[in-house]
LUMMAR-168873 format. One line per 5 residues: number of its first residue (from 1); their letters; for each residue x, y, z of N, C-alpha, C. Coordinates in steps of 0.2 Angstrom, whole numbers, plus 5000, padded with zeros to 4 digits. Example, Ala and Ser with C-alpha at 12.3 -4.5 7.8 and 13.67 -1.06 7.14 Angstrom:
2
1 = as = 5066:4972:5039:5062:4978:5039:5066:4984:5039; 5064:4989:5035:5068:4995:5036:5064:5000:5039 $
end
This chain:
300
1 = mlkki = 5571:5406:5407:5569:5410:5412:5566:5417:5409; 5568:5419:5404:5565:5425:5401:5558:5424:5398; 5557:5417:5396:5550:5416:5394:5546:5416:5400; 5548:5413:5405:5543:5413:5411:5542:5421:5414; 5547:5425:5414:5546:5432:5416:5542:5435:5411 $
6 = srltv = 5542:5434:5404:5538:5437:5399:5531:5435:5401; 5529:5429:5402:5523:5426:5404:5520:5430:5410; 5524:5431:5415:5522:5434:5421:5521:5442:5420; 5525:5445:5415:5523:5452:5413:5516:5453:5410; 5515:5448:5406:5508:5448:5402:5503:5448:5407 $
11 = fllat = 5504:5443:5412:5499:5441:5417:5498:5447:5422; 5503:5450:5424:5503:5456:5429:5500:5462:5425; 5501:5463:5419:5498:5468:5415:5491:5468:5415; 5488:5462:5414:5481:5462:5415:5478:5463:5422; 5482:5460:5427:5481:5460:5434:5481:5468:5436 $
16 = aavll = 5486:5471:5434:5487:5478:5436:5481:5482:5433; 5478:5481:5427:5473:5484:5425:5467:5483:5429; 5466:5477:5431:5460:5475:5436:5461:5479:5442; 5467:5479:5445:5468:5482:5452:5467:5489:5451; 5469:5492:5446:5468:5500:5445:5461:5501:5445 $
21 = yvdyr = 5457:5497:5441:5450:5498:5440:5446:5498:5447; 5448:5493:5451:5445:5492:5458:5447:5498:5462; 5454:5500:5462:5456:5505:5467:5453:5512:5465; 5453:5513:5459:5451:5520:5457:5443:5521:5456; 5440:5516:5455:5433:5516:5453:5428:5514:5459 $
26 = maras = 5431:5509:5463:5427:5506:5468:5429:5509:5475; 5436:5511:5476:5438:5512:5482:5442:5519:5481; 5439:5524:5480:5442:5531:5479:5445:5534:5485; 5443:5532:5491:5446:5536:5497:5453:5533:5498; 5457:5538:5501:5464:5536:5503:5464:5531:5508 $
31 = vmdrl = 5469:5526:5507:5470:5521:5512:5477:5521:5515; 5479:5527:5516:5486:5528:5519:5486:5525:5526; 5481:5525:5529:5481:5523:5536:5481:5516:5537; 5480:5512:5532:5480:5505:5532:5487:5501:5531; 5492:5504:5535:5499:5501:5534:5499:5494:5536 $
36 = igigt = 5502:5490:5532:5503:5483:5533:5510:5482:5535; 5512:5478:5540:5519:5476:5542:5522:5472:5536; 5526:5475:5532:5530:5471:5527:5537:5473:5528; 5541:5467:5527:5548:5468:5529:5552:5472:5523; 5552:5470:5517:5555:5474:5512:5550:5476:5507 $
41 = rmapy = 5548:5482:5506:5543:5484:5502:5547:5487:5496; 5543:5488:5490:5545:5491:5484:5546:5499:5486; 5551:5502:5483:5551:5509:5484:5545:5513:5482; 5543:5518:5486:5538:5523:5483:5541:5527:5478; 5537:5530:5474:5539:5534:5469:5543:5540:5472 $
46 = lddgr = 5549:5541:5469:5554:5546:5471:5556:5545:5479; 5555:5539:5481:5557:5537:5488:5553:5542:5493; 5547:5544:5491:5543:5549:5494:5536:5546:5495; 5534:5545:5501:5528:5542:5503:5522:5546:5501; 5523:5552:5500:5517:5557:5499:5514:5555:5492 $
51 = fteap = 5518:5552:5487:5515:5550:5481:5512:5543:5480; 5513:5539:5485:5511:5532:5485:5508:5530:5491; 5502:5526:5491:5498:5524:5497:5502:5519:5501; 5500:5518:5507:5503:5512:5511:5502:5505:5507; 5506:5501:5508:5506:5494:5505:5500:5490:5507 $
56 = rqvri = 5497:5486:5503:5492:5482:5504:5494:5475:5502; 5491:5470:5506:5493:5463:5504:5487:5460:5500; 5488:5457:5494:5483:5453:5491:5485:5446:5489; 5481:5442:5488:5482:5435:5485:5479:5435:5478; 5483:5433:5474:5481:5432:5467:5483:5424:5465 $
61 = ngvkl = 5477:5420:5464:5478:5413:5463:5482:5410:5469; 5480:5412:5475:5483:5409:5481:5490:5411:5482; 5493:5416:5478:5500:5418:5479:5500:5425:5482; 5504:5426:5487:5504:5432:5491:5508:5438:5487; 5505:5443:5486:5508:5449:5483:5507:5455:5487 $
66 = hvaag = 5511:5460:5486:5510:5467:5489:5509:5472:5484; 5504:5476:5485:5503:5482:5480:5502:5488:5483; 5503:5494:5480:5502:5500:5482:5501:5505:5476; 5495:5508:5476:5494:5513:5470:5496:5520:5472; 5497:5524:5467:5499:5531:5468:5498:5535:5462 $
71 = htdhp = 5499:5542:5463:5498:5546:5458:5503:5552:5458; 5504:5555:5453:5509:5561:5452:5507:5565:5447; 5510:5572:5447:5509:5576:5441:5514:5575:5436; 5519:5571:5437:5524:5569:5432:5521:5565:5427; 5523:5565:5420:5521:5561:5415:5523:5553:5416 $
76 = psfvr = 5520:5549:5413:5521:5542:5414:5529:5540:5412; 5531:5543:5407:5538:5542:5405:5543:5543:5411; 5542:5548:5415:5546:5550:5421:5546:5545:5426; 5539:5542:5427:5539:5537:5433:5542:5531:5431; 5541:5529:5424:5544:5523:5422:5552:5523:5422 $
81 = kwyqd = 5554:5529:5420:5562:5529:5420:5564:5529:5427; 5561:5532:5432:5563:5533:5439:5564:5525:5441; 5559:5521:5440:5559:5514:5442:5564:5510:5439; 5565:5512:5432:5571:5508:5429:5577:5510:5432; 5579:5516:5433:5585:5518:5437:5585:5515:5444 $
86 = ryaqk = 5580:5515:5447:5580:5513:5454:5581:5505:5455; 5579:5501:5450:5580:5494:5451:5585:5491:5445; 5589:5496:5442:5594:5493:5438:5600:5490:5442; 5603:5484:5440:5608:5481:5444:5615:5485:5442; 5617:5490:5445:5623:5494:5442:5629:5491:5446 $
91 = gdvld = 5634:5490:5441:5641:5488:5444:5641:5480:5445; 5636:5476:5444:5637:5469:5445:5639:5465:5439; 5639:5459:5439:5641:5455:5433:5636:5456:5427; 5629:5457:5429:5625:5458:5423:5626:5465:5420; 5627:5470:5424:5628:5476:5421:5635:5476:5417 $
96 = qfaqe = 5640:5473:5419:5646:5472:5416:5645:5469:5409; 5641:5464:5409:5640:5460:5403:5636:5464:5398; 5631:5468:5401:5627:5472:5396:5631:5478:5393; 5636:5481:5397:5640:5486:5394:5645:5483:5389; 5647:5477:5390:5651:5474:5385:5647:5473:5378 $
101 = lkkrs = 5641:5471:5379:5636:5470:5373:5635:5476:5369; 5634:5482:5373:5633:5488:5370:5639:5490:5366; 5645:5489:5369:5651:5491:5366:5652:5487:5359; 5649:5481:5359:5650:5477:5353:5643:5478:5348; 5639:5483:5350:5633:5485:5346:5628:5479:5346 $
106 = alppd = 5629:5474:5351:5624:5469:5351:5618:5471:5355; 5618:5476:5359:5613:5479:5362:5613:5487:5361; 5607:5490:5360:5606:5497:5358:5608:5501:5365; 5611:5507:5364:5614:5511:5369:5608:5512:5375; 5602:5513:5373:5597:5514:5378:5593:5508:5380 $
111 = apaln = 5596:5502:5379:5593:5496:5381:5592:5496:5389; 5587:5493:5391:5586:5492:5399:5591:5487:5402; 5592:5488:5408:5596:5483:5411:5594:5476:5410; 5598:5471:5411:5597:5464:5409:5592:5461:5414; 5591:5464:5420:5586:5461:5425:5580:5464:5424 $
116 = qlvfg = 5578:5468:5418:5572:5471:5417:5569:5470:5411; 5562:5471:5411:5558:5471:5405:5554:5477:5405; 5554:5481:5399:5551:5487:5399:5546:5487:5393; 5540:5490:5394:5535:5489:5389:5531:5495:5389; 5527:5496:5383:5522:5502:5383:5525:5508:5380 $
121 = ndevg = 5522:5513:5380:5524:5520:5377:5523:5525:5382; 5523:5532:5380:5522:5537:5384:5515:5538:5387; 5510:5534:5385:5504:5535:5387:5502:5530:5393; 5505:5523:5392:5503:5518:5396:5509:5513:5395; 5511:5510:5401:5516:5505:5400:5519:5503:5407 $
126 = gvaai = 5525:5501:5408:5528:5499:5414:5535:5496:5414; 5537:5493:5419:5543:5490:5420:5542:5484:5425; 5545:5478:5423:5546:5472:5427:5553:5471:5428; 5555:5470:5435:5562:5469:5436:5563:5464:5442; 5569:5461:5442:5571:5456:5447:5576:5460:5451 $
131 = dygek = 5574:5461:5458:5579:5464:5462:5583:5459:5466; 5589:5459:5465:5594:5454:5468:5596:5456:5475; 5595:5462:5477:5596:5464:5484:5603:5465:5485; 5608:5464:5480:5615:5465:5481:5618:5465:5474; 5624:5467:5474:5628:5466:5468:5630:5459:5467 $
136 = lsalg = 5629:5456:5461:5630:5449:5460:5637:5448:5457; 5640:5443:5459:5646:5441:5455:5644:5435:5451; 5648:5433:5446:5646:5428:5442:5645:5421:5445; 5648:5420:5451:5647:5414:5455:5640:5415:5458; 5639:5420:5461:5633:5422:5465:5627:5421:5460 $
141 = fkerl = 5627:5423:5454:5622:5423:5449:5621:5416:5447; 5626:5412:5446:5625:5405:5444:5622:5401:5450; 5624:5402:5456:5621:5399:5462:5613:5400:5462; 5611:5406:5461:5604:5408:5461:5600:5405:5455; 5603:5404:5449:5600:5401:5444:5599:5393:5445 $
146 = erfag = 5604:5391:5449:5603:5383:5450:5598:5382:5456; 5597:5387:5460:5592:5386:5465:5585:5387:5462; 5585:5392:5457:5578:5393:5453:5577:5386:5449; 5582:5383:5446:5580:5377:5442:5578:5372:5446; 5580:5371:5453:5578:5366:5457:5571:5367:5460 $
151 = sgkig = 5569:5374:5461:5563:5375:5465:5558:5378:5460; 5559:5381:5455:5554:5384:5451:5552:5391:5453; 5555:5393:5459:5552:5399:5462:5556:5405:5460; 5553:5410:5458:5557:5416:5456:5560:5419:5462; 5558:5418:5468:5561:5420:5474:5568:5417:5475 $
156 = sigrl = 5569:5412:5472:5576:5409:5473:5581:5414:5469; 5579:5418:5464:5583:5422:5461:5583:5429:5464; 5577:5432:5465:5577:5438:5468:5569:5440:5469; 5568:5446:5471:5561:5449:5472:5559:5452:5466; 5553:5451:5464:5550:5454:5458:5548:5461:5460 $
161 = ryvwv = 5549:5466:5456:5547:5473:5456:5544:5475:5450; 5538:5477:5450:5533:5478:5444:5530:5485:5445; 5530:5489:5440:5526:5495:5440:5522:5496:5434; 5516:5498:5435:5511:5499:5429:5510:5507:5429; 5511:5510:5424:5509:5517:5423:5504:5519:5418 $
166 = ekngq = 5500:5524:5419:5495:5526:5415:5494:5533:5415; 5494:5537:5410:5492:5544:5409:5485:5546:5412; 5484:5550:5416:5478:5552:5418:5475:5558:5414; 5469:5560:5415:5466:5566:5411:5469:5573:5412; 5473:5573:5417:5476:5580:5419:5484:5580:5417 $
171 = ggtrf = 5486:5575:5413:5493:5575:5411:5498:5572:5415; 5496:5570:5421:5500:5567:5426:5499:5559:5425; 5501:5556:5430:5501:5548:5430:5498:5545:5436; 5494:5540:5435:5492:5535:5440:5496:5529:5439; 5498:5526:5445:5502:5520:5444:5501:5515:5449 $
176 = ltvwt = 5503:5509:5448:5502:5503:5453:5509:5500:5453; 5511:5499:5459:5517:5495:5461:5515:5488:5464; 5519:5483:5461:5517:5476:5464:5524:5473:5465; 5525:5470:5471:5531:5467:5473:5530:5460:5477; 5535:5456:5477:5535:5450:5480:5540:5449:5485 $
181 = desfd = 5540:5443:5489:5545:5441:5494:5548:5435:5491; 5552:5432:5496:5557:5426:5493:5553:5420:5492; 5546:5420:5494:5543:5413:5493:5539:5413:5487; 5539:5418:5482:5535:5419:5476:5536:5413:5472; 5531:5410:5470:5531:5404:5465:5527:5406:5459 $
186 = leklm = 5531:5407:5453:5528:5409:5447:5523:5403:5444; 5525:5397:5445:5521:5392:5442:5514:5391:5445; 5514:5393:5452:5507:5393:5455:5503:5399:5453; 5506:5404:5452:5502:5410:5450:5499:5409:5443; 5503:5406:5438:5501:5405:5431:5496:5399:5431 $
191 = pqgrk = 5490:5400:5429:5486:5394:5428:5488:5390:5422; 5488:5383:5423:5490:5379:5418:5484:5374:5415; 5483:5374:5409:5478:5370:5406:5471:5372:5408; 5467:5367:5407:5460:5368:5408:5458:5366:5415; 5461:5369:5420:5459:5368:5427:5459:5375:5431 $
196 = dadga = 5455:5375:5436:5455:5381:5440:5461:5383:5443; 5462:5390:5442:5468:5393:5446:5466:5392:5454; 5472:5392:5458:5471:5392:5465:5467:5398:5467; 5464:5398:5473:5460:5403:5475:5453:5401:5477; 5448:5406:5476:5441:5404:5478:5436:5408:5474 $
201 = dvegv = 5430:5405:5473:5425:5409:5470:5422:5414:5474; 5418:5419:5472:5415:5424:5476:5409:5420:5479; 5408:5421:5485:5403:5417:5489:5396:5419:5486; 5392:5413:5485:5385:5414:5483:5384:5416:5476; 5389:5416:5472:5388:5418:5465:5390:5412:5461 $
206 = prfpg = 5385:5409:5457:5386:5403:5453:5391:5404:5447; 5394:5399:5445:5398:5399:5438:5393:5399:5432; 5395:5402:5427:5392:5401:5421:5395:5394:5418; 5390:5389:5416:5392:5382:5415:5398:5382:5410; 5402:5377:5411:5408:5376:5407:5414:5380:5408 $
211 = tvrvl = 5414:5386:5412:5419:5390:5413:5424:5388:5418; 5430:5390:5417:5436:5388:5422:5439:5395:5425; 5440:5394:5431:5443:5400:5435:5450:5401:5433; 5451:5407:5430:5458:5409:5428:5461:5414:5432; 5457:5417:5436:5460:5422:5441:5456:5423:5447 $
216 = saeer = 5459:5423:5453:5456:5424:5459:5460:5429:5463; 5457:5434:5466:5461:5440:5469:5457:5442:5475; 5460:5443:5481:5457:5446:5486:5462:5450:5490; 5460:5455:5494:5464:5459:5498:5463:5457:5505; 5469:5457:5509:5469:5455:5516:5465:5460:5520 $
221 = gmpqr = 5460:5457:5524:5456:5461:5528:5450:5465:5525; 5449:5464:5519:5444:5468:5515:5439:5464:5512; 5433:5466:5511:5428:5461:5508:5428:5461:5501; 5432:5465:5497:5432:5465:5490:5436:5459:5488; 5433:5456:5483:5436:5450:5480:5434:5450:5472 $
226 = lavyd = 5438:5446:5469:5438:5446:5461:5439:5439:5459; 5435:5437:5454:5436:5430:5451:5434:5431:5444; 5439:5428:5439:5438:5429:5432:5438:5422:5429; 5433:5421:5425:5432:5414:5422:5432:5415:5414; 5434:5409:5411:5434:5409:5404:5431:5402:5402 $
231 = gpgsp = 5427:5402:5396:5424:5396:5394:5420:5397:5388; 5416:5392:5386:5412:5392:5380:5406:5396:5381; 5403:5399:5376:5397:5403:5377:5398:5410:5374; 5393:5414:5376:5393:5421:5373:5391:5426:5379; 5392:5432:5379:5390:5437:5384:5382:5437:5384 $
236 = etael = 5379:5436:5379:5372:5436:5379:5369:5430:5383; 5371:5424:5381:5369:5419:5385:5371:5419:5393; 5377:5421:5394:5379:5422:5401:5374:5427:5405; 5372:5433:5401:5368:5437:5404:5361:5434:5406; 5358:5430:5401:5352:5427:5403:5353:5422:5409 $
241 = fykar = 5358:5419:5409:5360:5414:5415:5360:5418:5421; 5364:5423:5422:5364:5426:5428:5358:5430:5430; 5354:5433:5426:5348:5436:5428:5343:5431:5431; 5343:5425:5428:5339:5420:5431:5341:5417:5437; 5347:5414:5437:5350:5411:5443:5351:5415:5449 $
246 = mktlg = 5354:5421:5448:5355:5426:5454:5348:5427:5458; 5343:5428:5454:5336:5429:5457:5334:5423:5462; 5335:5417:5459:5333:5411:5463:5338:5410:5469; 5344:5413:5469:5348:5412:5475:5348:5418:5480; 5342:5422:5479:5341:5428:5484:5344:5434:5482 $
251 = weedt = 5347:5435:5476:5350:5442:5474:5345:5446:5471; 5346:5453:5472:5341:5457:5469:5345:5461:5464; 5343:5462:5458:5346:5465:5452:5345:5473:5453; 5351:5476:5451:5351:5484:5451:5349:5486:5444; 5343:5486:5442:5342:5487:5435:5344:5494:5432 $
256 = tfddl = 5344:5499:5437:5347:5506:5435:5354:5505:5432; 5358:5502:5436:5365:5501:5434:5366:5497:5428; 5362:5492:5427:5362:5487:5421:5360:5491:5415; 5355:5495:5415:5353:5499:5410:5358:5504:5408; 5361:5507:5413:5366:5512:5411:5372:5509:5407 $
261 = ahrqg = 5374:5503:5410:5380:5499:5407:5378:5497:5400; 5372:5495:5398:5370:5494:5392:5370:5500:5387; 5368:5505:5389:5368:5511:5385:5375:5513:5383; 5380:5511:5388:5387:5512:5386:5390:5507:5382; 5386:5502:5380:5389:5497:5376:5392:5491:5380 $
266 = krslk = 5391:5490:5386:5394:5485:5390:5388:5480:5393; 5390:5474:5394:5386:5469:5397:5388:5468:5404; 5386:5473:5409:5388:5473:5416:5381:5472:5420; 5381:5468:5425:5376:5467:5430:5378:5469:5437; 5373:5471:5441:5375:5472:5448:5369:5469:5452 $
271 = fgnak = 5371:5466:5457:5366:5463:5462:5368:5464:5469; 5363:5464:5473:5364:5464:5481:5360:5459:5484; 5362:5457:5490:5357:5452:5494:5356:5455:5501; 5353:5451:5505:5351:5453:5512:5357:5453:5516; 5362:5449:5515:5368:5449:5519:5372:5456:5518 $
276 = gqevv = 5370:5460:5514:5374:5466:5512:5379:5466:5507; 5380:5460:5504:5384:5459:5498:5382:5463:5492; 5387:5465:5489:5386:5468:5482:5391:5465:5477; 5389:5463:5471:5393:5461:5466:5392:5464:5460; 5397:5465:5456:5396:5467:5449:5399:5462:5444 $
281 = ldlsd = 5395:5460:5439:5397:5455:5434:5398:5458:5428; 5404:5457:5425:5406:5460:5418:5406:5454:5413; 5403:5454:5408:5402:5449:5403:5405:5451:5396; 5410:5448:5393:5412:5450:5387:5415:5444:5383; 5416:5445:5377:5419:5440:5372:5426:5439:5375 $
286 = atdgt = 5428:5432:5375:5435:5430:5377:5440:5433:5372; 5446:5434:5374:5451:5438:5370:5452:5434:5363; 5451:5427:5364:5453:5424:5357:5447:5423:5353; 5441:5426:5355:5435:5427:5351:5431:5420:5351; 5433:5415:5355:5429:5409:5354:5425:5407:5360 $
291 = gvtvv = 5424:5412:5365:5420:5410:5371:5418:5417:5374; 5417:5416:5381:5415:5421:5385:5420:5422:5391; 5421:5428:5393:5425:5430:5399:5420:5433:5404; 5420:5430:5410:5415:5432:5416:5420:5435:5421; 5419:5441:5423:5422:5444:5428:5417:5446:5434 $
296 = vmqth = 5419:5443:5440:5414:5444:5446:5418:5448:5451; 5415:5454:5453:5419:5458:5458:5414:5459:5464; 5416:5457:5470:5412:5458:5476:5415:5465:5478; 5410:5470:5479:5412:5477:5480:5411:5478:5488; 5406:5475:5491:5405:5475:5498:5403:5468:5501 $
end
């Protein structure tokens, strides 16, 4: 179970960075008036809605998640610690077991609760936790693990609660909260092997040959979409491909944007078409250094 949660943390870490980028660079206006009806949402920071926007519903690789961005003058360590305390399972069987391990020096005194993973530092980091919704007995925890083993769904154990925190330029924090409901399926979220992740491509944008979709994200009721691809090749050849193919498909290149990106050392392209669509493509070396990663963002 811990291995699967660790994989999820790494995946959501990358996803949170993408969502923060879209939220703060592409959609800077407040969206507090776009409240979505959600049964059990993740707590806003300090249980005060003034710090956190209203929830939004997104689909990542076909899996429904809820997200809400926020900001505060408090440093990242404060925000992370508040969420640690908020979602610690206090007084249940896991807490009792953790306290016993600490007495035996098998866990450090400041170790997070056993239902949590904490990462990062005072500049950037976060917390991933499983919220069981109640204090668990040993029998109750065993029953949930058995349901998880049979279904493979994290929702059989509890709801995922995740917060990504990052220091802003003024000494405060911008953060992103992500949470799930009972139907959350980890295996569906995580792409396996060399096959496309569930979801969809951005309409009208071709794939760079040989690439596989590793991430698809969209927000309910909004035109913004995101698709990420990995495969053989290089950013240079991908740039040549898109400059040629997009033109034949009726897209017009924003050369001013492209030139500015190049001066900043980035390979990013922007295109628009007669339908009013706008897309930004970011082309970079794959993280393993053996190929190319193509990020396609539809902004309008």
